[in-house]
mmCIF file as gemmi writes it, N, C-alpha and C atoms, coordinates in Angstrom:
data_model
loop_
_atom_site.group_PDB
_atom_site.id
_atom_site.type_symbol
_atom_site.label_atom_id
_atom_site.label_alt_id
_atom_site.label_comp_id
_atom_site.label_asym_id
_atom_site.label_entity_id
_atom_site.label_seq_id
_atom_site.pdbx_PDB_ins_code
_atom_site.Cartn_x
_atom_site.Cartn_y
_atom_site.Cartn_z
_atom_site.occupancy
_atom_site.B_iso_or_equiv
_atom_site.pdbx_formal_charge
_atom_site.auth_seq_id
_atom_site.auth_asym_id
_atom_site.pdbx_PDB_model_num
ATOM 1 N N . MET Axp A 1 ? 14.61 21.171 5.095 1 0 ? 1 A 1
ATOM 2 C CA . MET Axp A 1 ? 13.926 20.281 4.554 1 0 ? 1 A 1
ATOM 3 C C . MET Axp A 1 ? 14.667 18.872 4.694 1 0 ? 1 A 1
ATOM 4 N N . LYS Axp A 2 ? 14.104 17.904 4.744 1 0 ? 2 A 1
ATOM 5 C CA . LYS Axp A 2 ? 14.826 16.298 4.952 1 0 ? 2 A 1
ATOM 6 C C . LYS Axp A 2 ? 15.23 16.049 3.526 1 0 ? 2 A 1
ATOM 7 N N . LYS Axp A 3 ? 16.285 15.356 3.595 1 0 ? 3 A 1
ATOM 8 C CA . LYS Axp A 3 ? 16.972 15.001 2.535 1 0 ? 3 A 1
ATOM 9 C C . LYS Axp A 3 ? 15.997 14.067 1.636 1 0 ? 3 A 1
ATOM 10 N N . GLU Axp A 4 ? 15.151 13.144 2.171 1 0 ? 4 A 1
ATOM 11 C CA . GLU Axp A 4 ? 14.244 12.302 1.55 1 0 ? 4 A 1
ATOM 12 C C . GLU Axp A 4 ? 13.242 13.19 0.901 1 0 ? 4 A 1
ATOM 13 N N . ASN Axp A 5 ? 13.103 14.135 1.196 1 0 ? 5 A 1
ATOM 14 C CA . ASN Axp A 5 ? 11.802 15.3 0.754 1 0 ? 5 A 1
ATOM 15 C C . ASN Axp A 5 ? 12.33 15.785 -0.409 1 0 ? 5 A 1
ATOM 16 N N . LYS Axp A 6 ? 13.536 16.079 -0.455 1 0 ? 6 A 1
ATOM 17 C CA . LYS Axp A 6 ? 14.056 16.828 -1.79 1 0 ? 6 A 1
ATOM 18 C C . LYS Axp A 6 ? 13.996 16.175 -3.097 1 0 ? 6 A 1
ATOM 19 N N . LEU Axp A 7 ? 14.207 14.838 -3.248 1 0 ? 7 A 1
ATOM 20 C CA . LEU Axp A 7 ? 13.829 14.288 -4.329 1 0 ? 7 A 1
ATOM 21 C C . LEU Axp A 7 ? 12.445 14.413 -4.683 1 0 ? 7 A 1
ATOM 22 N N . ALA Axp A 8 ? 11.714 14.306 -3.761 1 0 ? 8 A 1
ATOM 23 C CA . ALA Axp A 8 ? 10.247 14.233 -4.1 1 0 ? 8 A 1
ATOM 24 C C . ALA Axp A 8 ? 9.702 15.677 -4.513 1 0 ? 8 A 1
ATOM 25 N N . VAL Axp A 9 ? 10.338 16.822 -4.041 1 0 ? 9 A 1
ATOM 26 C CA . VAL Axp A 9 ? 9.939 17.986 -4.26 1 0 ? 9 A 1
ATOM 27 C C . VAL Axp A 9 ? 10.425 18.246 -5.685 1 0 ? 9 A 1
ATOM 28 N N . GLY Axp A 10 ? 11.303 17.942 -5.986 1 0 ? 10 A 1
ATOM 29 C CA . GLY Axp A 10 ? 12.135 17.923 -7.475 1 0 ? 10 A 1
ATOM 30 C C . GLY Axp A 10 ? 11.271 17.24 -8.543 1 0 ? 10 A 1
ATOM 31 N N . ILE Axp A 11 ? 10.85 15.91 -8.207 1 0 ? 11 A 1
ATOM 32 C CA . ILE Axp A 11 ? 9.792 15.32 -9.01 1 0 ? 11 A 1
ATOM 33 C C . ILE Axp A 11 ? 8.524 16.146 -9.29 1 0 ? 11 A 1
ATOM 34 N N . LEU Axp A 12 ? 8.048 16.647 -8.204 1 0 ? 12 A 1
ATOM 35 C CA . LEU Axp A 12 ? 6.932 17.428 -8.177 1 0 ? 12 A 1
ATOM 36 C C . LEU Axp A 12 ? 7.142 18.676 -9.062 1 0 ? 12 A 1
ATOM 37 N N . ILE Axp A 13 ? 8.012 19.3 -8.997 1 0 ? 13 A 1
ATOM 38 C CA . ILE Axp A 13 ? 8.232 20.451 -9.743 1 0 ? 13 A 1
ATOM 39 C C . ILE Axp A 13 ? 8.179 20.097 -11.264 1 0 ? 13 A 1
ATOM 40 N N . GLY Axp A 14 ? 9 19.002 -11.503 1 0 ? 14 A 1
ATOM 41 C CA . GLY Axp A 14 ? 9.118 18.659 -12.872 1 0 ? 14 A 1
ATOM 42 C C . GLY Axp A 14 ? 7.998 18.192 -13.4 1 0 ? 14 A 1
ATOM 43 N N . MET Axp A 15 ? 7.077 17.367 -12.573 1 0 ? 15 A 1
ATOM 44 C CA . MET Axp A 15 ? 5.98 16.878 -13.165 1 0 ? 15 A 1
ATOM 45 C C . MET Axp A 15 ? 4.917 17.927 -13.227 1 0 ? 15 A 1
ATOM 46 N N . THR Axp A 16 ? 4.928 18.971 -12.595 1 0 ? 16 A 1
ATOM 47 C CA . THR Axp A 16 ? 4.049 20.171 -12.674 1 0 ? 16 A 1
ATOM 48 C C . THR Axp A 16 ? 4.23 20.999 -13.986 1 0 ? 16 A 1
ATOM 49 N N . ILE Axp A 17 ? 5.472 21.117 -14.339 1 0 ? 17 A 1
ATOM 50 C CA . ILE Axp A 17 ? 5.952 21.804 -15.535 1 0 ? 17 A 1
ATOM 51 C C . ILE Axp A 17 ? 5.655 21.09 -16.705 1 0 ? 17 A 1
ATOM 52 N N . GLY Axp A 18 ? 6.1 19.711 -16.53 1 0 ? 18 A 1
ATOM 53 C CA . GLY Axp A 18 ? 5.486 18.807 -17.528 1 0 ? 18 A 1
ATOM 54 C C . GLY Axp A 18 ? 4.012 18.481 -18.042 1 0 ? 18 A 1
ATOM 55 N N . VAL Axp A 19 ? 3.235 18.641 -16.837 1 0 ? 19 A 1
ATOM 56 C CA . VAL Axp A 19 ? 1.747 18.703 -17.018 1 0 ? 19 A 1
ATOM 57 C C . VAL Axp A 19 ? 1.433 19.708 -17.825 1 0 ? 19 A 1
ATOM 58 N N . VAL Axp A 20 ? 2.012 21.144 -17.283 1 0 ? 20 A 1
ATOM 59 C CA . VAL Axp A 20 ? 1.541 22.455 -18.115 1 0 ? 20 A 1
ATOM 60 C C . VAL Axp A 20 ? 1.995 22.377 -19.52 1 0 ? 20 A 1
ATOM 61 N N . ILE Axp A 21 ? 3.241 21.825 -19.775 1 0 ? 21 A 1
ATOM 62 C CA . ILE Axp A 21 ? 3.641 22.193 -21.29 1 0 ? 21 A 1
ATOM 63 C C . ILE Axp A 21 ? 2.942 21.102 -22.025 1 0 ? 21 A 1
ATOM 64 N N . GLY Axp A 22 ? 2.462 19.994 -21.34 1 0 ? 22 A 1
ATOM 65 C CA . GLY Axp A 22 ? 1.656 18.739 -21.928 1 0 ? 22 A 1
ATOM 66 C C . GLY Axp A 22 ? 0.228 19.297 -22.39 1 0 ? 22 A 1
ATOM 67 N N . VAL Axp A 23 ? -0.166 19.99 -21.449 1 0 ? 23 A 1
ATOM 68 C CA . VAL Axp A 23 ? -1.805 20.54 -21.899 1 0 ? 23 A 1
ATOM 69 C C . VAL Axp A 23 ? -1.362 21.504 -22.882 1 0 ? 23 A 1
ATOM 70 N N . ILE Axp A 24 ? -0.494 22.191 -23.004 1 0 ? 24 A 1
ATOM 71 C CA . ILE Axp A 24 ? -0.553 23.412 -23.98 1 0 ? 24 A 1
ATOM 72 C C . ILE Axp A 24 ? -0.123 22.884 -25.372 1 0 ? 24 A 1
ATOM 73 N N . THR Axp A 25 ? 0.742 21.674 -25.042 1 0 ? 25 A 1
ATOM 74 C CA . THR Axp A 25 ? 1.162 20.912 -26.554 1 0 ? 25 A 1
ATOM 75 C C . THR Axp A 25 ? 0.081 19.808 -26.847 1 0 ? 25 A 1
ATOM 76 N N . ASP Axp A 26 ? -0.708 19.499 -26.065 1 0 ? 26 A 1
ATOM 77 C CA . ASP Axp A 26 ? -1.548 18.553 -26.071 1 0 ? 26 A 1
ATOM 78 C C . ASP Axp A 26 ? -0.844 17.144 -26.531 1 0 ? 26 A 1
ATOM 79 N N . ASN Axp A 27 ? 0.137 16.842 -25.787 1 0 ? 27 A 1
ATOM 80 C CA . ASN Axp A 27 ? 0.922 15.672 -25.609 1 0 ? 27 A 1
ATOM 81 C C . ASN Axp A 27 ? 1.179 15.456 -24.17 1 0 ? 27 A 1
ATOM 82 N N . ILE Axp A 28 ? 0.375 15.234 -23.478 1 0 ? 28 A 1
ATOM 83 C CA . ILE Axp A 28 ? 0.711 15.077 -21.852 1 0 ? 28 A 1
ATOM 84 C C . ILE Axp A 28 ? 1.525 13.981 -21.71 1 0 ? 28 A 1
ATOM 85 N N . GLY Axp A 29 ? 1.42 12.902 -22.438 1 0 ? 29 A 1
ATOM 86 C CA . GLY Axp A 29 ? 2.056 11.704 -21.864 1 0 ? 29 A 1
ATOM 87 C C . GLY Axp A 29 ? 3.666 11.733 -22.107 1 0 ? 29 A 1
ATOM 88 N N . LEU Axp A 30 ? 3.907 12.409 -23.016 1 0 ? 30 A 1
ATOM 89 C CA . LEU Axp A 30 ? 5.382 12.792 -23.223 1 0 ? 30 A 1
ATOM 90 C C . LEU Axp A 30 ? 5.976 13.693 -22.24 1 0 ? 30 A 1
ATOM 91 N N . TRP Axp A 31 ? 5.407 14.746 -22.172 1 0 ? 31 A 1
ATOM 92 C CA . TRP Axp A 31 ? 5.93 15.992 -21.026 1 0 ? 31 A 1
ATOM 93 C C . TRP Axp A 31 ? 5.51 15.326 -19.729 1 0 ? 31 A 1
ATOM 94 N N . ILE Axp A 32 ? 4.708 14.567 -19.215 1 0 ? 32 A 1
ATOM 95 C CA . ILE Axp A 32 ? 4.919 14.258 -18.008 1 0 ? 32 A 1
ATOM 96 C C . ILE Axp A 32 ? 6.056 13.317 -17.685 1 0 ? 32 A 1
ATOM 97 N N . SER Axp A 33 ? 6.221 12.348 -18.593 1 0 ? 33 A 1
ATOM 98 C CA . SER Axp A 33 ? 7.634 11.56 -18.434 1 0 ? 33 A 1
ATOM 99 C C . SER Axp A 33 ? 8.853 12.539 -18.509 1 0 ? 33 A 1
ATOM 100 N N . LEU Axp A 34 ? 8.969 13.257 -19.224 1 0 ? 34 A 1
ATOM 101 C CA . LEU Axp A 34 ? 10.075 14.14 -19.346 1 0 ? 34 A 1
ATOM 102 C C . LEU Axp A 34 ? 10.265 15.109 -18.019 1 0 ? 34 A 1
ATOM 103 N N . GLY Axp A 35 ? 8.753 15.72 -17.546 1 0 ? 35 A 1
ATOM 104 C CA . GLY Axp A 35 ? 9.061 16.448 -16.241 1 0 ? 35 A 1
ATOM 105 C C . GLY Axp A 35 ? 9.555 15.696 -15.144 1 0 ? 35 A 1
ATOM 106 N N . ILE Axp A 36 ? 8.975 13.987 -15.177 1 0 ? 36 A 1
ATOM 107 C CA . ILE Axp A 36 ? 9.341 13.331 -13.86 1 0 ? 36 A 1
ATOM 108 C C . ILE Axp A 36 ? 10.914 13.367 -14.152 1 0 ? 36 A 1
ATOM 109 N N . SER Axp A 37 ? 11.381 12.995 -15.221 1 0 ? 37 A 1
ATOM 110 C CA . SER Axp A 37 ? 12.773 12.654 -15.273 1 0 ? 37 A 1
ATOM 111 C C . SER Axp A 37 ? 13.533 13.948 -14.976 1 0 ? 37 A 1
ATOM 112 N N . ILE Axp A 38 ? 13.289 15.291 -15.465 1 0 ? 38 A 1
ATOM 113 C CA . ILE Axp A 38 ? 13.852 16.204 -15.295 1 0 ? 38 A 1
ATOM 114 C C . ILE Axp A 38 ? 13.943 16.716 -13.739 1 0 ? 38 A 1
ATOM 115 N N . GLY Axp A 39 ? 12.638 16.491 -13.096 1 0 ? 39 A 1
ATOM 116 C CA . GLY Axp A 39 ? 12.399 16.713 -11.862 1 0 ? 39 A 1
ATOM 117 C C . GLY Axp A 39 ? 13.228 15.759 -10.924 1 0 ? 39 A 1
ATOM 118 N N . ALA Axp A 40 ? 13.511 14.603 -11.396 1 0 ? 40 A 1
ATOM 119 C CA . ALA Axp A 40 ? 14.379 13.809 -10.424 1 0 ? 40 A 1
ATOM 120 C C . ALA Axp A 40 ? 15.865 14.386 -10.372 1 0 ? 40 A 1
ATOM 121 N N . ALA Axp A 41 ? 16.301 14.809 -11.713 1 0 ? 41 A 1
ATOM 122 C CA . ALA Axp A 41 ? 17.498 15.578 -11.825 1 0 ? 41 A 1
ATOM 123 C C . ALA Axp A 41 ? 17.499 16.588 -10.91 1 0 ? 41 A 1
ATOM 124 N N . ILE Axp A 42 ? 16.549 17.739 -10.757 1 0 ? 42 A 1
ATOM 125 C CA . ILE Axp A 42 ? 16.485 18.625 -9.934 1 0 ? 42 A 1
ATOM 126 C C . ILE Axp A 42 ? 16.515 18.191 -8.515 1 0 ? 42 A 1
ATOM 127 N N . GLY Axp A 43 ? 15.831 17.228 -8.177 1 0 ? 43 A 1
ATOM 128 C CA . GLY Axp A 43 ? 15.838 16.869 -6.561 1 0 ? 43 A 1
ATOM 129 C C . GLY Axp A 43 ? 17.32 16.324 -6.378 1 0 ? 43 A 1
ATOM 130 N N . ILE Axp A 44 ? 18.085 15.605 -7.373 1 0 ? 44 A 1
ATOM 131 C CA . ILE Axp A 44 ? 19.25 15.037 -6.873 1 0 ? 44 A 1
ATOM 132 C C . ILE Axp A 44 ? 20.37 16.398 -6.783 1 0 ? 44 A 1
ATOM 133 N N . THR Axp A 45 ? 20.122 17.347 -7.651 1 0 ? 45 A 1
ATOM 134 C CA . THR Axp A 45 ? 20.828 18.38 -7.15 1 0 ? 45 A 1
ATOM 135 C C . THR Axp A 45 ? 20.458 19.133 -6.167 1 0 ? 45 A 1
ATOM 136 N N . PHE Axp A 46 ? 19.222 19.226 -5.763 1 0 ? 46 A 1
ATOM 137 C CA . PHE Axp A 46 ? 19.139 19.803 -4.185 1 0 ? 46 A 1
ATOM 138 C C . PHE Axp A 46 ? 19.663 19.096 -3.128 1 0 ? 46 A 1
ATOM 139 N N . LYS Axp A 47 ? 19.77 17.871 -3.23 1 0 ? 47 A 1
ATOM 140 C CA . LYS Axp A 47 ? 20.613 16.898 -2.451 1 0 ? 47 A 1
ATOM 141 C C . LYS Axp A 47 ? 21.962 17.348 -2.234 1 0 ? 47 A 1
ATOM 142 N N . GLN Axp A 48 ? 22.601 17.235 -3.477 1 0 ? 48 A 1
ATOM 143 C CA . GLN Axp A 48 ? 23.996 17.667 -3.653 1 0 ? 48 A 1
ATOM 144 C C . GLN Axp A 48 ? 24.288 18.905 -3.202 1 0 ? 48 A 1
ATOM 145 N N . MET Axp A 49 ? 23.694 19.913 -3.361 1 0 ? 49 A 1
ATOM 146 C CA . MET Axp A 49 ? 23.788 21.356 -2.83 1 0 ? 49 A 1
ATOM 147 C C . MET Axp A 49 ? 23.665 21.347 -1.285 1 0 ? 49 A 1
ATOM 148 N N . ASP Axp A 50 ? 22.703 20.608 -0.751 1 0 ? 50 A 1
ATOM 149 C CA . ASP Axp A 50 ? 22.647 20.599 0.67 1 0 ? 50 A 1
ATOM 150 C C . ASP Axp A 50 ? 23.769 19.736 1.119 1 0 ? 50 A 1
ATOM 151 N N . LYS Axp A 51 ? 24.466 18.634 0.664 1 0 ? 51 A 1
ATOM 152 C CA . LYS Axp A 51 ? 25.674 17.957 1.069 1 0 ? 51 A 1
ATOM 153 C C . LYS Axp A 51 ? 26.479 18.662 1.003 1 0 ? 51 A 1
ATOM 154 N N . ASN Axp A 52 ? 26.788 19.65 -0.043 1 0 ? 52 A 1
ATOM 155 C CA . ASN Axp A 52 ? 27.959 20.825 -0.126 1 0 ? 52 A 1
ATOM 156 C C . ASN Axp A 52 ? 27.953 21.717 0.877 1 0 ? 52 A 1
ATOM 157 N N . ASP Axp A 53 ? 26.782 22.241 1.199 1 0 ? 53 A 1
ATOM 158 C CA . ASP Axp A 53 ? 26.631 23.341 2.205 1 0 ? 53 A 1
ATOM 159 C C . ASP Axp A 53 ? 26.906 22.782 3.611 1 0 ? 53 A 1
ATOM 160 N N . LYS Axp A 54 ? 26.538 21.586 3.907 1 0 ? 54 A 1
ATOM 161 C CA . LYS Axp A 54 ? 27.097 21.033 5.237 1 0 ? 54 A 1
ATOM 162 C C . LYS Axp A 54 ? 28.336 20.603 5.504 1 0 ? 54 A 1
ATOM 163 N N . GLY Axp A 55 ? 29.074 20.5 4.269 1 0 ? 55 A 1
ATOM 164 C CA . GLY Axp A 55 ? 30.563 20.038 4.239 1 0 ? 55 A 1
ATOM 165 C C . GLY Axp A 55 ? 30.795 18.51 4.561 1 0 ? 55 A 1
ATOM 166 N N . ASP Axp A 56 ? 29.731 17.757 3.835 1 0 ? 56 A 1
ATOM 167 C CA . ASP Axp A 56 ? 29.871 16.499 4.021 1 0 ? 56 A 1
ATOM 168 C C . ASP Axp A 56 ? 30.463 15.766 2.882 1 0 ? 56 A 1
ATOM 169 N N . ASN Axp A 57 ? 31.258 16.652 1.851 1 0 ? 57 A 1
ATOM 170 C CA . ASN Axp A 57 ? 31.651 16.339 0.655 1 0 ? 57 A 1
ATOM 171 C C . ASN Axp A 57 ? 33.137 15.752 0.957 1 0 ? 57 A 1
ATOM 172 N N . PRO Axp A 58 ? 33.386 14.532 0.611 1 0 ? 58 A 1
ATOM 173 C CA . PRO Axp A 58 ? 34.642 14.201 1.079 1 0 ? 58 A 1
ATOM 174 C C . PRO Axp A 58 ? 35.789 14.451 -0.096 1 0 ? 58 A 1
ATOM 175 N N . ASP Axp A 59 ? 35.399 14.918 -1.247 1 0 ? 59 A 1
ATOM 176 C CA . ASP Axp A 59 ? 36.099 15.235 -2.268 1 0 ? 59 A 1
ATOM 177 C C . ASP Axp A 59 ? 36.616 16.754 -2.069 1 0 ? 59 A 1
ATOM 178 N N . GLU Axp A 60 ? 36.303 17.221 -1.298 1 0 ? 60 A 1
ATOM 179 C CA . GLU Axp A 60 ? 36.95 18.556 -0.911 1 0 ? 60 A 1
ATOM 180 C C . GLU Axp A 60 ? 37.939 18.746 0.186 1 0 ? 60 A 1
């Protein structure tokens, strides 16, 4: 998967979870925004894991 797509996939995962929880709790606006935030964090984590697997991390 391309690096550009990892962030999008993370946001999609978070938004999907946010929509499901929002529908269940009848507060979809809150949970979509929280889902996008959490999804962005997931996408960034995917990017960092990929960078560490390839050995591109200058800190090590």
